[in-house]
BALOBA-1460 file (C-alpha; in Angstrom, 3 decimals):
// residues 355
<rec num="1" residu="x" x="-11.283" y="-12.904" z="83.087"/>
<rec num="2" residu="x" x="-10.620" y="-9.670" z="81.274"/>
<rec num="3" residu="x" x="-8.016" y="-9.632" z="78.398"/>
<rec num="4" residu="x" x="-5.025" y="-7.415" z="79.132"/>
<rec num="5" residu="x" x="-4.935" y="-4.345" z="76.896"/>
<rec num="6" residu="x" x="-2.753" y="-4.631" z="73.735"/>
<rec num="7" residu="x" x="0.133" y="-2.174" z="73.669"/>
<rec num="8" residu="x" x="-0.476" y="-1.214" z="69.995"/>
<rec num="9" residu="x" x="-4.140" y="-0.716" z="70.600"/>
<rec num="10" residu="x" x="-3.273" y="1.342" z="73.610"/>
<rec num="11" residu="x" x="-0.918" y="3.528" z="71.548"/>
<rec num="12" residu="x" x="-3.502" y="3.913" z="68.777"/>
<rec num="13" residu="x" x="-6.127" y="4.814" z="71.315"/>
<rec num="14" residu="x" x="-3.788" y="7.290" z="72.920"/>
<rec num="15" residu="x" x="-3.039" y="8.875" z="69.499"/>
<rec num="16" residu="x" x="-6.731" y="9.090" z="68.665"/>
<rec num="17" residu="x" x="-7.478" y="10.697" z="72.030"/>
<rec num="18" residu="x" x="-4.558" y="13.082" z="71.718"/>
<rec num="19" residu="x" x="-5.307" y="13.922" z="68.062"/>
<rec num="20" residu="x" x="-1.792" y="12.881" z="66.855"/>
<rec num="21" residu="x" x="-1.824" y="11.387" z="63.286"/>
<rec num="22" residu="x" x="-0.245" y="7.971" z="62.623"/>
<rec num="23" residu="x" x="3.361" y="7.953" z="61.374"/>
<rec num="24" residu="x" x="3.775" y="8.487" z="57.584"/>
<rec num="25" residu="x" x="5.701" y="6.187" z="55.232"/>
<rec num="26" residu="x" x="8.591" y="8.642" z="55.264"/>
<rec num="27" residu="x" x="8.681" y="8.558" z="59.048"/>
<rec num="28" residu="x" x="8.631" y="4.782" z="59.036"/>
<rec num="29" residu="x" x="11.349" y="4.688" z="56.360"/>
<rec num="30" residu="x" x="13.562" y="6.807" z="58.568"/>
<rec num="31" residu="x" x="13.306" y="4.124" z="61.153"/>
<rec num="32" residu="x" x="14.645" y="1.448" z="58.760"/>
<rec num="33" residu="x" x="18.190" y="0.260" z="58.794"/>
<rec num="34" residu="x" x="20.581" y="1.497" z="56.024"/>
<rec num="35" residu="x" x="20.414" y="-1.909" z="54.317"/>
<rec num="36" residu="x" x="16.609" y="-1.882" z="54.283"/>
<rec num="37" residu="x" x="16.630" y="1.619" z="52.834"/>
<rec num="38" residu="x" x="18.917" y="0.509" z="49.977"/>
<rec num="39" residu="x" x="16.688" y="-2.486" z="49.213"/>
<rec num="40" residu="x" x="13.567" y="-0.300" z="49.207"/>
<rec num="41" residu="x" x="15.197" y="2.305" z="46.935"/>
<rec num="42" residu="x" x="16.390" y="-0.403" z="44.542"/>
<rec num="43" residu="x" x="12.885" y="-1.881" z="44.400"/>
<rec num="44" residu="x" x="11.384" y="1.527" z="43.572"/>
<rec num="45" residu="x" x="13.974" y="2.158" z="40.838"/>
<rec num="46" residu="x" x="13.382" y="-1.323" z="39.374"/>
<rec num="47" residu="x" x="9.644" y="-0.699" z="39.373"/>
<rec num="48" residu="x" x="10.078" y="2.634" z="37.579"/>
<rec num="49" residu="x" x="12.435" y="1.078" z="34.989"/>
<rec num="50" residu="x" x="9.974" y="-1.761" z="34.367"/>
<rec num="51" residu="x" x="7.180" y="0.787" z="33.947"/>
<rec num="52" residu="x" x="9.204" y="2.833" z="31.441"/>
<rec num="53" residu="x" x="10.107" y="-0.313" z="29.483"/>
<rec num="54" residu="x" x="6.478" y="-1.437" z="29.401"/>
<rec num="55" residu="x" x="5.306" y="1.984" z="28.243"/>
<rec num="56" residu="x" x="8.101" y="2.109" z="25.671"/>
<rec num="57" residu="x" x="7.255" y="-1.343" z="24.295"/>
<rec num="58" residu="x" x="3.540" y="-0.608" z="24.229"/>
<rec num="59" residu="x" x="3.924" y="2.681" z="22.389"/>
<rec num="60" residu="x" x="6.200" y="1.147" z="19.747"/>
<rec num="61" residu="x" x="4.103" y="-1.971" z="19.105"/>
<rec num="62" residu="x" x="2.594" y="-2.330" z="15.607"/>
<rec num="63" residu="x" x="-0.550" y="-3.527" z="17.398"/>
<rec num="64" residu="x" x="-0.950" y="-0.041" z="18.860"/>
<rec num="65" residu="x" x="-0.382" y="1.568" z="15.449"/>
<rec num="66" residu="x" x="-2.926" y="-0.772" z="13.842"/>
<rec num="67" residu="x" x="-5.672" y="0.450" z="16.185"/>
<rec num="68" residu="x" x="-5.823" y="3.568" z="13.996"/>
<rec num="69" residu="x" x="-7.818" y="2.748" z="10.855"/>
<rec num="70" residu="x" x="-5.624" y="5.053" z="8.760"/>
<rec num="71" residu="x" x="-2.545" y="3.059" z="9.759"/>
<rec num="72" residu="x" x="-3.986" y="-0.416" z="9.194"/>
<rec num="73" residu="x" x="-2.965" y="-0.611" z="5.488"/>
<rec num="74" residu="x" x="0.578" y="0.394" z="6.393"/>
<rec num="75" residu="x" x="0.782" y="-2.181" z="9.168"/>
<rec num="76" residu="x" x="-0.564" y="-4.841" z="6.798"/>
<rec num="77" residu="x" x="2.032" y="-4.046" z="4.142"/>
<rec num="78" residu="x" x="4.773" y="-3.952" z="6.789"/>
<rec num="79" residu="x" x="3.793" y="-7.444" z="7.993"/>
<rec num="80" residu="x" x="4.707" y="-8.980" z="4.597"/>
<rec num="81" residu="x" x="7.863" y="-6.925" z="4.056"/>
<rec num="82" residu="x" x="11.515" y="-7.854" z="4.740"/>
<rec num="83" residu="x" x="11.248" y="-5.623" z="7.835"/>
<rec num="84" residu="x" x="8.371" y="-7.558" z="9.397"/>
<rec num="85" residu="x" x="10.522" y="-8.351" z="12.446"/>
<rec num="86" residu="x" x="11.508" y="-4.707" z="12.953"/>
<rec num="87" residu="x" x="9.321" y="-2.524" z="15.171"/>
<rec num="88" residu="x" x="7.778" y="0.680" z="13.884"/>
<rec num="89" residu="x" x="9.905" y="3.040" z="15.931"/>
<rec num="90" residu="x" x="13.144" y="1.343" z="15.009"/>
<rec num="91" residu="x" x="12.788" y="3.428" z="11.854"/>
<rec num="92" residu="x" x="10.182" y="6.100" z="12.658"/>
<rec num="93" residu="x" x="11.988" y="7.951" z="15.421"/>
<rec num="94" residu="x" x="15.242" y="9.769" z="16.096"/>
<rec num="95" residu="x" x="18.008" y="7.175" z="16.728"/>
<rec num="96" residu="x" x="19.392" y="7.459" z="20.273"/>
<rec num="97" residu="x" x="21.686" y="5.523" z="22.600"/>
<rec num="98" residu="x" x="20.187" y="3.288" z="25.270"/>
<rec num="99" residu="x" x="20.379" y="6.036" z="27.880"/>
<rec num="100" residu="x" x="18.116" y="8.169" z="25.701"/>
<rec num="101" residu="x" x="15.172" y="5.823" z="26.288"/>
<rec num="102" residu="x" x="13.192" y="8.377" z="28.341"/>
<rec num="103" residu="x" x="13.408" y="10.855" z="25.446"/>
<rec num="104" residu="x" x="12.368" y="8.153" z="22.977"/>
<rec num="105" residu="x" x="9.416" y="7.158" z="25.137"/>
<rec num="106" residu="x" x="8.361" y="10.796" z="25.474"/>
<rec num="107" residu="x" x="8.619" y="11.258" z="21.694"/>
<rec num="108" residu="x" x="6.440" y="8.206" z="21.040"/>
<rec num="109" residu="x" x="3.740" y="9.171" z="23.488"/>
<rec num="110" residu="x" x="3.746" y="12.742" z="22.223"/>
<rec num="111" residu="x" x="3.216" y="11.448" z="18.689"/>
<rec num="112" residu="x" x="0.420" y="9.130" z="19.825"/>
<rec num="113" residu="x" x="-1.189" y="11.922" z="21.834"/>
<rec num="114" residu="x" x="-1.177" y="14.366" z="18.933"/>
<rec num="115" residu="x" x="-2.511" y="11.744" z="16.551"/>
<rec num="116" residu="x" x="-5.205" y="10.633" z="18.986"/>
<rec num="117" residu="x" x="-6.183" y="14.218" z="19.708"/>
<rec num="118" residu="x" x="-6.593" y="14.886" z="16.002"/>
<rec num="119" residu="x" x="-9.021" y="11.974" z="15.755"/>
<rec num="120" residu="x" x="-11.011" y="12.995" z="18.829"/>
<rec num="121" residu="x" x="-11.408" y="16.575" z="17.608"/>
<rec num="122" residu="x" x="-12.392" y="15.475" z="14.113"/>
<rec num="123" residu="x" x="-16.045" y="15.236" z="13.130"/>
<rec num="124" residu="x" x="-17.268" y="11.666" z="12.832"/>
<rec num="125" residu="x" x="-18.560" y="12.515" z="9.349"/>
<rec num="126" residu="x" x="-15.178" y="13.787" z="8.195"/>
<rec num="127" residu="x" x="-13.550" y="10.729" z="6.623"/>
<rec num="128" residu="x" x="-11.412" y="12.594" z="4.105"/>
<rec num="129" residu="x" x="-9.051" y="14.224" z="6.594"/>
<rec num="130" residu="x" x="-5.683" y="12.666" z="7.233"/>
<rec num="131" residu="x" x="-3.780" y="12.282" z="10.450"/>
<rec num="132" residu="x" x="-2.323" y="15.479" z="11.873"/>
<rec num="133" residu="x" x="0.917" y="13.649" z="12.524"/>
<rec num="134" residu="x" x="2.241" y="12.200" z="9.287"/>
<rec num="135" residu="x" x="5.140" y="9.785" z="8.996"/>
<rec num="136" residu="x" x="8.345" y="11.795" z="9.014"/>
<rec num="137" residu="x" x="11.020" y="11.026" z="6.400"/>
<rec num="138" residu="x" x="13.258" y="8.174" z="7.498"/>
<rec num="139" residu="x" x="16.724" y="9.528" z="8.371"/>
<rec num="140" residu="x" x="19.702" y="7.595" z="7.023"/>
<rec num="141" residu="x" x="20.923" y="7.187" z="10.602"/>
<rec num="142" residu="x" x="17.908" y="4.960" z="11.279"/>
<rec num="143" residu="x" x="18.853" y="2.634" z="8.415"/>
<rec num="144" residu="x" x="22.517" y="2.627" z="9.386"/>
<rec num="145" residu="x" x="21.656" y="1.201" z="12.793"/>
<rec num="146" residu="x" x="21.478" y="-2.182" z="11.021"/>
<rec num="147" residu="x" x="22.861" y="-1.686" z="7.495"/>
<rec num="148" residu="x" x="26.395" y="-0.831" z="6.419"/>
<rec num="149" residu="x" x="26.193" y="2.012" z="3.881"/>
<rec num="150" residu="x" x="29.474" y="0.953" z="2.261"/>
<rec num="151" residu="x" x="28.423" y="-2.587" z="1.374"/>
<rec num="152" residu="x" x="27.815" y="-3.938" z="-2.117"/>
<rec num="153" residu="x" x="24.239" y="-5.163" z="-1.871"/>
<rec num="154" residu="x" x="22.958" y="-8.498" z="-3.049"/>
<rec num="155" residu="x" x="19.523" y="-9.953" z="-2.506"/>
<rec num="156" residu="x" x="17.284" y="-12.757" z="-3.677"/>
<rec num="157" residu="x" x="16.932" y="-10.759" z="-6.901"/>
<rec num="158" residu="x" x="20.685" y="-10.981" z="-7.511"/>
<rec num="159" residu="x" x="21.182" y="-7.211" z="-7.376"/>
<rec num="160" residu="x" x="24.634" y="-5.698" z="-7.120"/>
<rec num="161" residu="x" x="24.797" y="-2.039" z="-6.185"/>
<rec num="162" residu="x" x="27.425" y="0.229" z="-4.678"/>
<rec num="163" residu="x" x="25.485" y="1.814" z="-1.863"/>
<rec num="164" residu="x" x="28.196" y="4.347" z="-1.110"/>
<rec num="165" residu="x" x="28.084" y="5.833" z="-4.621"/>
<rec num="166" residu="x" x="24.282" y="5.986" z="-4.681"/>
<rec num="167" residu="x" x="24.118" y="7.450" z="-1.188"/>
<rec num="168" residu="x" x="26.440" y="10.309" z="-2.181"/>
<rec num="169" residu="x" x="24.382" y="11.056" z="-5.297"/>
<rec num="170" residu="x" x="20.912" y="10.688" z="-3.769"/>
<rec num="171" residu="x" x="21.553" y="11.821" z="-0.184"/>
<rec num="172" residu="x" x="18.843" y="9.496" z="1.083"/>
<rec num="173" residu="x" x="18.339" y="5.756" z="1.601"/>
<rec num="174" residu="x" x="14.595" y="5.943" z="0.963"/>
<rec num="175" residu="x" x="15.198" y="7.533" z="-2.440"/>
<rec num="176" residu="x" x="15.823" y="3.939" z="-3.552"/>
<rec num="177" residu="x" x="14.227" y="1.916" z="-0.748"/>
<rec num="178" residu="x" x="10.837" y="3.585" z="-0.626"/>
<rec num="179" residu="x" x="8.870" y="0.307" z="-0.826"/>
<rec num="180" residu="x" x="11.188" y="-1.863" z="1.267"/>
<rec num="181" residu="x" x="9.271" y="-1.696" z="4.545"/>
<rec num="182" residu="x" x="5.819" y="-0.923" z="3.154"/>
<rec num="183" residu="x" x="5.313" y="-2.605" z="-0.246"/>
<rec num="184" residu="x" x="2.077" y="-1.938" z="-2.082"/>
<rec num="185" residu="x" x="-0.138" y="-4.989" z="-1.375"/>
<rec num="186" residu="x" x="-1.802" y="-4.558" z="-4.775"/>
<rec num="187" residu="x" x="1.465" y="-4.505" z="-6.720"/>
<rec num="188" residu="x" x="4.109" y="-7.017" z="-7.638"/>
<rec num="189" residu="x" x="6.842" y="-6.751" z="-5.036"/>
<rec num="190" residu="x" x="9.676" y="-7.410" z="-7.486"/>
<rec num="191" residu="x" x="8.684" y="-4.649" z="-9.869"/>
<rec num="192" residu="x" x="7.772" y="-2.220" z="-7.070"/>
<rec num="193" residu="x" x="11.333" y="-2.329" z="-5.763"/>
<rec num="194" residu="x" x="12.665" y="-1.990" z="-9.292"/>
<rec num="195" residu="x" x="10.494" y="1.070" z="-9.957"/>
<rec num="196" residu="x" x="12.622" y="3.056" z="-7.542"/>
<rec num="197" residu="x" x="15.704" y="2.178" z="-9.571"/>
<rec num="198" residu="x" x="13.976" y="3.325" z="-12.736"/>
<rec num="199" residu="x" x="13.572" y="6.866" z="-11.504"/>
<rec num="200" residu="x" x="17.116" y="7.165" z="-12.935"/>
<rec num="201" residu="x" x="17.661" y="3.944" z="-14.901"/>
<rec num="202" residu="x" x="15.861" y="3.303" z="-18.189"/>
<rec num="203" residu="x" x="16.091" y="0.984" z="-21.188"/>
<rec num="204" residu="x" x="15.521" y="3.991" z="-23.491"/>
<rec num="205" residu="x" x="18.674" y="5.334" z="-25.122"/>
<rec num="206" residu="x" x="20.082" y="8.492" z="-23.589"/>
<rec num="207" residu="x" x="18.670" y="7.822" z="-20.124"/>
<rec num="208" residu="x" x="20.315" y="9.169" z="-16.989"/>
<rec num="209" residu="x" x="21.503" y="5.684" z="-15.988"/>
<rec num="210" residu="x" x="21.613" y="2.444" z="-18.022"/>
<rec num="211" residu="x" x="18.681" y="0.065" z="-17.759"/>
<rec num="212" residu="x" x="20.268" y="-3.067" z="-19.191"/>
<rec num="213" residu="x" x="19.707" y="-6.139" z="-17.004"/>
<rec num="214" residu="x" x="23.416" y="-6.833" z="-16.467"/>
<rec num="215" residu="x" x="23.952" y="-3.274" z="-15.194"/>
<rec num="216" residu="x" x="22.550" y="-4.349" z="-11.833"/>
<rec num="217" residu="x" x="21.669" y="-8.060" z="-11.897"/>
<rec num="218" residu="x" x="24.120" y="-10.922" z="-11.521"/>
<rec num="219" residu="x" x="24.400" y="-13.412" z="-14.358"/>
<rec num="220" residu="x" x="22.353" y="-16.579" z="-14.088"/>
<rec num="221" residu="x" x="19.594" y="-15.016" z="-11.962"/>
<rec num="222" residu="x" x="16.004" y="-15.645" z="-13.042"/>
<rec num="223" residu="x" x="14.751" y="-12.166" z="-13.934"/>
<rec num="224" residu="x" x="11.124" y="-13.124" z="-14.521"/>
<rec num="225" residu="x" x="8.889" y="-11.626" z="-11.798"/>
<rec num="226" residu="x" x="6.761" y="-14.065" z="-9.799"/>
<rec num="227" residu="x" x="3.608" y="-12.553" z="-11.313"/>
<rec num="228" residu="x" x="4.705" y="-13.646" z="-14.798"/>
<rec num="229" residu="x" x="4.989" y="-17.274" z="-13.733"/>
<rec num="230" residu="x" x="1.303" y="-17.813" z="-13.020"/>
<rec num="231" residu="x" x="-0.961" y="-19.441" z="-15.581"/>
<rec num="232" residu="x" x="-3.370" y="-16.518" z="-15.739"/>
<rec num="233" residu="x" x="-0.750" y="-13.811" z="-16.320"/>
<rec num="234" residu="x" x="-1.754" y="-13.228" z="-19.948"/>
<rec num="235" residu="x" x="-5.318" y="-12.562" z="-18.820"/>
<rec num="236" residu="x" x="-4.290" y="-10.321" z="-15.936"/>
<rec num="237" residu="x" x="-1.455" y="-8.321" z="-17.463"/>
<rec num="238" residu="x" x="-3.766" y="-5.822" z="-19.159"/>
<rec num="239" residu="x" x="-5.180" y="-4.539" z="-15.868"/>
<rec num="240" residu="x" x="-1.670" y="-4.277" z="-14.426"/>
<rec num="241" residu="x" x="-0.488" y="-2.284" z="-17.451"/>
<rec num="242" residu="x" x="-3.441" y="0.102" z="-17.236"/>
<rec num="243" residu="x" x="-2.926" y="0.664" z="-13.507"/>
<rec num="244" residu="x" x="0.841" y="1.205" z="-13.764"/>
<rec num="245" residu="x" x="2.463" y="1.264" z="-17.187"/>
<rec num="246" residu="x" x="5.957" y="1.646" z="-15.715"/>
<rec num="247" residu="x" x="5.864" y="-1.941" z="-14.512"/>
<rec num="248" residu="x" x="5.927" y="-2.970" z="-18.186"/>
<rec num="249" residu="x" x="8.213" y="-0.285" z="-19.610"/>
<rec num="250" residu="x" x="11.079" y="-1.190" z="-17.276"/>
<rec num="251" residu="x" x="11.699" y="-4.323" z="-19.358"/>
<rec num="252" residu="x" x="9.638" y="-3.940" z="-22.544"/>
<rec num="253" residu="x" x="9.713" y="-1.282" z="-25.245"/>
<rec num="254" residu="x" x="6.476" y="-0.114" z="-26.855"/>
<rec num="255" residu="x" x="7.153" y="-2.337" z="-29.865"/>
<rec num="256" residu="x" x="6.861" y="-5.377" z="-27.630"/>
<rec num="257" residu="x" x="3.189" y="-4.631" z="-26.930"/>
<rec num="258" residu="x" x="2.372" y="-3.702" z="-30.532"/>
<rec num="259" residu="x" x="3.818" y="-6.953" z="-31.841"/>
<rec num="260" residu="x" x="1.155" y="-8.875" z="-29.900"/>
<rec num="261" residu="x" x="-1.771" y="-6.466" z="-29.819"/>
<rec num="262" residu="x" x="-1.418" y="-4.961" z="-33.274"/>
<rec num="263" residu="x" x="-2.131" y="-1.482" z="-31.866"/>
<rec num="264" residu="x" x="-0.601" y="0.883" z="-29.317"/>
<rec num="265" residu="x" x="-1.250" y="-0.448" z="-25.822"/>
<rec num="266" residu="x" x="-2.653" y="0.624" z="-23.482"/>
<rec num="267" residu="x" x="-5.041" y="2.499" z="-25.748"/>
<rec num="268" residu="x" x="-3.951" y="6.138" z="-26.109"/>
<rec num="269" residu="x" x="-6.008" y="9.165" z="-25.133"/>
<rec num="270" residu="x" x="-8.795" y="9.811" z="-27.619"/>
<rec num="271" residu="x" x="-9.119" y="6.131" z="-28.480"/>
<rec num="272" residu="x" x="-12.922" y="6.274" z="-28.348"/>
<rec num="273" residu="x" x="-13.151" y="9.230" z="-30.732"/>
<rec num="274" residu="x" x="-10.584" y="11.052" z="-32.793"/>
<rec num="275" residu="x" x="-8.399" y="10.945" z="-35.892"/>
<rec num="276" residu="x" x="-6.690" y="7.744" z="-34.765"/>
<rec num="277" residu="x" x="-9.630" y="6.279" z="-32.875"/>
<rec num="278" residu="x" x="-10.610" y="2.646" z="-32.691"/>
<rec num="279" residu="x" x="-13.016" y="2.983" z="-35.606"/>
<rec num="280" residu="x" x="-10.103" y="3.589" z="-37.984"/>
<rec num="281" residu="x" x="-8.333" y="0.443" z="-36.790"/>
<rec num="282" residu="x" x="-11.534" y="-1.596" z="-36.833"/>
<rec num="283" residu="x" x="-12.262" y="-0.645" z="-40.452"/>
<rec num="284" residu="x" x="-8.762" y="-1.717" z="-41.482"/>
<rec num="285" residu="x" x="-8.713" y="-5.036" z="-39.638"/>
<rec num="286" residu="x" x="-11.428" y="-5.976" z="-37.144"/>
<rec num="287" residu="x" x="-9.537" y="-9.129" z="-36.110"/>
<rec num="288" residu="x" x="-7.084" y="-6.847" z="-34.281"/>
<rec num="289" residu="x" x="-9.844" y="-5.984" z="-31.805"/>
<rec num="290" residu="x" x="-10.757" y="-9.641" z="-31.354"/>
<rec num="291" residu="x" x="-7.245" y="-10.503" z="-30.139"/>
<rec num="292" residu="x" x="-8.127" y="-9.144" z="-26.722"/>
<rec num="293" residu="x" x="-11.856" y="-8.493" z="-26.733"/>
<rec num="294" residu="x" x="-13.329" y="-11.961" z="-26.584"/>
<rec num="295" residu="x" x="-16.336" y="-13.519" z="-24.893"/>
<rec num="296" residu="x" x="-19.029" y="-11.325" z="-26.416"/>
<rec num="297" residu="x" x="-21.341" y="-12.478" z="-29.198"/>
<rec num="298" residu="x" x="-20.961" y="-9.063" z="-30.798"/>
<rec num="299" residu="x" x="-18.172" y="-6.812" z="-29.515"/>
<rec num="300" residu="x" x="-19.132" y="-3.611" z="-31.311"/>
<rec num="301" residu="x" x="-22.807" y="-3.968" z="-30.438"/>
<rec num="302" residu="x" x="-22.081" y="-3.723" z="-26.700"/>
<rec num="303" residu="x" x="-21.406" y="-0.010" z="-27.122"/>
<rec num="304" residu="x" x="-22.953" y="0.944" z="-30.451"/>
<rec num="305" residu="x" x="-26.466" y="-0.463" z="-30.002"/>
<rec num="306" residu="x" x="-28.619" y="0.830" z="-27.184"/>
<rec num="307" residu="x" x="-30.530" y="-1.877" z="-25.318"/>
<rec num="308" residu="x" x="-28.208" y="-4.732" z="-26.311"/>
<rec num="309" residu="x" x="-28.186" y="-7.743" z="-23.930"/>
<rec num="310" residu="x" x="-25.189" y="-9.967" z="-24.490"/>
<rec num="311" residu="x" x="-26.898" y="-13.120" z="-23.210"/>
<rec num="312" residu="x" x="-29.693" y="-12.865" z="-25.785"/>
<rec num="313" residu="x" x="-27.382" y="-13.414" z="-28.734"/>
<rec num="314" residu="x" x="-26.362" y="-11.227" z="-31.712"/>
<rec num="315" residu="x" x="-27.909" y="-7.826" z="-32.223"/>
<rec num="316" residu="x" x="-29.643" y="-8.965" z="-35.389"/>
<rec num="317" residu="x" x="-31.943" y="-11.079" z="-33.206"/>
<rec num="318" residu="x" x="-32.689" y="-8.209" z="-30.811"/>
<rec num="319" residu="x" x="-32.803" y="-5.097" z="-32.976"/>
<rec num="320" residu="x" x="-36.488" y="-5.347" z="-33.897"/>
<rec num="321" residu="x" x="-37.537" y="-4.704" z="-30.284"/>
<rec num="322" residu="x" x="-35.465" y="-1.530" z="-30.071"/>
<rec num="323" residu="x" x="-36.525" y="-0.400" z="-33.533"/>
<rec num="324" residu="x" x="-40.178" y="-0.708" z="-32.573"/>
<rec num="325" residu="x" x="-39.594" y="1.390" z="-29.430"/>
<rec num="326" residu="x" x="-37.458" y="4.169" z="-30.914"/>
<rec num="327" residu="x" x="-38.448" y="4.074" z="-34.564"/>
<rec num="328" residu="x" x="-36.199" y="3.823" z="-37.596"/>
<rec num="329" residu="x" x="-34.822" y="7.321" z="-37.074"/>
<rec num="330" residu="x" x="-32.598" y="5.988" z="-34.288"/>
<rec num="331" residu="x" x="-31.123" y="3.390" z="-36.661"/>
<rec num="332" residu="x" x="-30.471" y="5.947" z="-39.396"/>
<rec num="333" residu="x" x="-28.184" y="7.941" z="-37.117"/>
<rec num="334" residu="x" x="-25.476" y="5.474" z="-38.090"/>
<rec num="335" residu="x" x="-26.911" y="3.434" z="-40.955"/>
<rec num="336" residu="x" x="-27.966" y="4.654" z="-44.379"/>
<rec num="337" residu="x" x="-31.593" y="4.705" z="-45.489"/>
<rec num="338" residu="x" x="-31.156" y="1.542" z="-47.568"/>
<rec num="339" residu="x" x="-29.198" y="-0.403" z="-44.925"/>
<rec num="340" residu="x" x="-32.268" y="-2.437" z="-43.859"/>
<rec num="341" residu="x" x="-33.411" y="-3.233" z="-47.421"/>
<rec num="342" residu="x" x="-31.253" y="-6.301" z="-48.231"/>
<rec num="343" residu="x" x="-32.769" y="-8.257" z="-45.334"/>
<rec num="344" residu="x" x="-36.246" y="-6.815" z="-44.883"/>
<rec num="345" residu="x" x="-37.243" y="-6.717" z="-48.567"/>
<rec num="346" residu="x" x="-37.162" y="-10.520" z="-48.748"/>
<rec num="347" residu="x" x="-40.133" y="-10.976" z="-46.414"/>
<rec num="348" residu="x" x="-41.549" y="-10.380" z="-42.918"/>
<rec num="349" residu="x" x="-39.397" y="-10.838" z="-39.823"/>
<rec num="350" residu="x" x="-39.506" y="-14.190" z="-38.055"/>
<rec num="351" residu="x" x="-41.013" y="-14.757" z="-34.612"/>
<rec num="352" residu="x" x="-37.653" y="-14.623" z="-32.805"/>
<rec num="353" residu="x" x="-36.837" y="-11.223" z="-34.319"/>
<rec num="354" residu="x" x="-34.399" y="-12.309" z="-37.035"/>
<rec num="355" residu="x" x="-35.098" y="-10.827" z="-40.507"/>
């Protein structure tokens, strides 16, 4: 028995035969009830809002920023800062009310697009160029979203500061808080923050602002930086001083270093050669050099004798090899003609090279 024709199939067949296209979504929507139209419109709006929020969150995520190799060090330093729970664009964009989210999202994606375009157009061999879109200065309004500019600040360092007075003088939060969100991973965090203060403060007399401890720090607070509390600080402090002398001079006068080292530290310019070079100090008291330069069997020989190998012992045991290769003329550039006589006139050199 034949199946009766379906009415929908019949209509579709009729439309195909007549060439009439099927009804569009708009046509179908017109056939909905007012309540169904409201529900459909609300669903579309909710979908668009969710899309904007997702785009906004994705563009402002530190994960997105870290995908750029030039930004990775900044993201790393941010992750260990007091602002590690604050997103990038909470600071690095124009503060707006909630209804300005579309503008904020557009600003973020514009920034990402310009930065990405700069990388795509750059030669793969060009590693010296920087991003076309640098980090803009942080406006005070961004900081004031969370911080009261009139407060008297205290922290784990026991610092008291009238923010209002400093803000009026400096006209910028980041003039003092440059390292707050992005501390240098290679520096001591305590002293890095303090360095900003010492652009005006100083322990030297006549400075723009006083540098005495009690000018800013509360009484009873431990003022020793964490780096000073490690057992190897005495061994490490020299490299820190050479890299950034200000970290020392914020608390210590030059006399403090000379009292331990016996000479000006770090070594001044022209220390290798000059009127006040190391040779003058060494002739007066060679033990001054040995206070820091330890571990070598012959400190001076490391530089002054070509071909010296520290592991083979003192130069006196090695010099015969070099003398046989270069001749005595090389030795006489520094030593007098009779310098060798006291040792070599007593007999032939031994097998191991000692006189």
